[in-house]
C-alpha positions as CSV (number, residue, x, y, z in Angstrom):
1,X,28.4,0.2,-1.1
2,X,26.1,-3.2,0.1
3,X,22.6,-2.7,1.3
4,X,21.7,-3.1,4.7
5,X,19.0,-4.1,6.9
6,X,17.9,-2.6,9.9
7,X,15.5,-2.9,12.1
8,X,14.6,-1.3,14.8
9,X,12.9,-2.8,18.1
10,X,12.2,-3.3,21.2
11,X,13.9,-5.2,24.1
12,X,11.2,-7.3,24.9
13,X,10.5,-8.4,21.2
14,X,14.3,-9.0,20.4
15,X,14.2,-12.1,20.6
16,X,11.3,-12.8,18.5
17,X,12.6,-10.8,15.8
18,X,16.3,-12.8,15.5
19,X,13.9,-16.1,15.0
20,X,11.8,-14.2,12.6
21,X,13.9,-12.7,10.4
22,X,16.6,-15.9,10.9
23,X,16.7,-17.5,7.2
24,X,17.0,-14.1,5.2
25,X,19.3,-14.3,2.6
26,X,20.4,-10.9,3.7
27,X,20.8,-11.2,8.1
28,X,19.7,-7.8,9.4
29,X,20.8,-5.9,12.2
30,X,18.9,-5.6,14.7
31,X,19.1,-2.5,17.5
32,X,17.4,-2.3,20.1
33,X,18.9,0.7,21.9
34,X,16.7,4.4,21.0
35,X,20.1,5.9,20.3
36,X,21.3,3.1,18.1
37,X,18.0,3.9,16.4
38,X,18.3,7.3,16.5
39,X,21.8,6.6,14.8
40,X,20.2,4.3,12.2
41,X,17.6,6.7,11.5
42,X,20.1,9.6,10.7
43,X,22.0,7.2,8.6
44,X,19.3,6.0,6.9
45,X,18.8,6.6,2.8
46,X,15.3,5.3,3.0
47,X,12.6,3.3,4.9
48,X,10.1,1.6,5.0
49,X,7.1,2.4,8.4
50,X,4.2,0.8,9.9
51,X,3.1,3.6,12.0
52,X,2.5,7.0,12.9
53,X,5.0,7.7,15.5
54,X,8.0,6.2,12.9
55,X,6.7,8.4,10.0
56,X,7.3,11.0,12.7
57,X,10.4,9.8,13.8
58,X,11.9,9.0,10.6
59,X,10.4,12.1,9.1
60,X,12.7,14.2,11.9
61,X,16.1,12.3,10.4
62,X,14.6,13.6,7.0
63,X,14.2,10.7,5.8
64,X,12.4,9.8,2.6
65,X,10.0,7.3,3.3
66,X,6.7,4.7,2.2
67,X,4.5,4.8,4.8
68,X,3.3,0.4,3.7
69,X,-0.4,1.4,6.1
70,X,-1.0,4.6,3.9
71,X,-0.3,3.1,0.6
72,X,-2.5,0.2,-0.1
73,X,-5.8,2.5,-0.2
74,X,-4.0,4.4,-2.7
75,X,-3.4,1.5,-5.0
76,X,-6.6,0.0,-3.7
77,X,-8.0,2.9,-4.9
78,X,-6.6,3.6,-8.6
79,X,-7.2,-0.1,-9.4
80,X,-10.9,0.8,-8.9
81,X,-11.0,3.3,-10.9
82,X,-9.9,0.2,-14.1
83,X,-12.5,-1.7,-13.3
84,X,-15.6,-1.2,-14.7
85,X,-18.0,0.6,-12.2
86,X,-21.3,-1.0,-10.5
87,X,-24.4,-0.4,-11.2
88,X,-26.1,0.1,-7.7
89,X,-25.6,3.5,-6.2
90,X,-25.1,1.9,-2.6
91,X,-22.6,-0.6,-3.9
92,X,-20.7,2.7,-5.6
93,X,-20.4,4.2,-2.8
94,X,-19.0,1.2,-0.4
95,X,-16.5,0.7,-3.7
96,X,-15.3,4.5,-2.6
97,X,-15.0,4.0,1.0
98,X,-13.2,1.0,1.1
99,X,-9.6,1.8,0.3
100,X,-10.4,4.5,3.3
101,X,-11.9,2.3,5.5
102,X,-9.4,-0.7,5.3
103,X,-6.8,2.2,5.8
104,X,-7.6,1.6,9.9
105,X,-8.5,-1.8,9.7
106,X,-4.8,-2.5,8.3
107,X,-2.9,-0.3,10.4
108,X,-1.7,-2.4,13.0
109,X,-0.6,-5.3,10.5
110,X,3.3,-5.8,9.5
111,X,5.0,-3.8,7.3
112,X,5.6,-7.1,5.1
113,X,2.4,-7.6,5.1
114,X,1.1,-4.3,3.9
115,X,4.1,-3.9,1.5
116,X,2.6,-7.1,-0.1
117,X,-0.9,-6.4,-0.2
118,X,0.7,-2.4,-1.9
119,X,3.1,-4.4,-4.7
120,X,0.2,-6.6,-5.3
121,X,-2.0,-3.9,-6.5
122,X,0.6,-1.9,-8.2
123,X,1.4,-5.5,-10.3
124,X,-2.7,-5.5,-11.2
125,X,-2.9,-1.9,-12.2
126,X,0.3,-2.9,-14.4
127,X,-1.3,-5.9,-15.8
128,X,-5.0,-3.9,-16.1
129,X,-3.5,-0.9,-18.3
130,X,-1.7,-3.2,-20.1
131,X,-4.3,-5.7,-21.0
132,X,-6.6,-2.4,-22.2
133,X,-3.0,-1.5,-24.1
134,X,-3.0,-4.7,-26.5
135,X,-6.9,-4.9,-26.8
136,X,-8.5,-1.5,-26.6
137,X,-11.8,-3.4,-27.4
138,X,-11.7,-3.7,-23.5
139,X,-11.6,0.1,-22.9
140,X,-14.0,1.0,-26.1
141,X,-16.4,-1.3,-23.9
142,X,-16.2,0.3,-21.3
143,X,-16.6,3.3,-22.3
144,X,-19.3,1.9,-24.1
145,X,-21.1,0.4,-20.8
146,X,-20.7,3.4,-18.8
147,X,-22.6,5.7,-21.6
148,X,-25.1,2.9,-21.6
149,X,-25.7,3.3,-17.4
150,X,-25.5,7.6,-17.8
151,X,-28.4,6.9,-20.1
152,X,-30.4,4.5,-17.8
153,X,-29.9,6.5,-14.9
154,X,-30.5,9.8,-16.8
155,X,-34.2,7.8,-18.3
156,X,-35.0,6.6,-14.6
157,X,-34.5,10.4,-13.5
158,X,-37.4,11.5,-16.1
């Protein structure tokens, strides 16, 4: 069975959505009526959601989904864990909070853009893992740097 792309939307923006998707390689089915939207949710195998309301509707129909704006901070946080940690305590705190702060800032962005950010982070994580597996010296150096930072911090407190 071929893949089908269904875009539920509002009547007020349906024409704009049609114009924006006119050159897509897979022609999406644009649905405006609430009854048709519920039927599409019930028939869906998987969905990408960009808002809490849509995710609730999808959950009510038992549709597996990815909530785009919720995935970005998770992948960003994982990516940060693979990189050397900053020395400065304030910078560490900012880095720890930033992915979760950005989740709220990025919530209104389009689902496609959020999916792009998530996929970019996933590719970066895979690249980093690959580099560490091919060049163990990088991981060893990062561990030595972390040890030195911990010793310097302990000496500063003493």
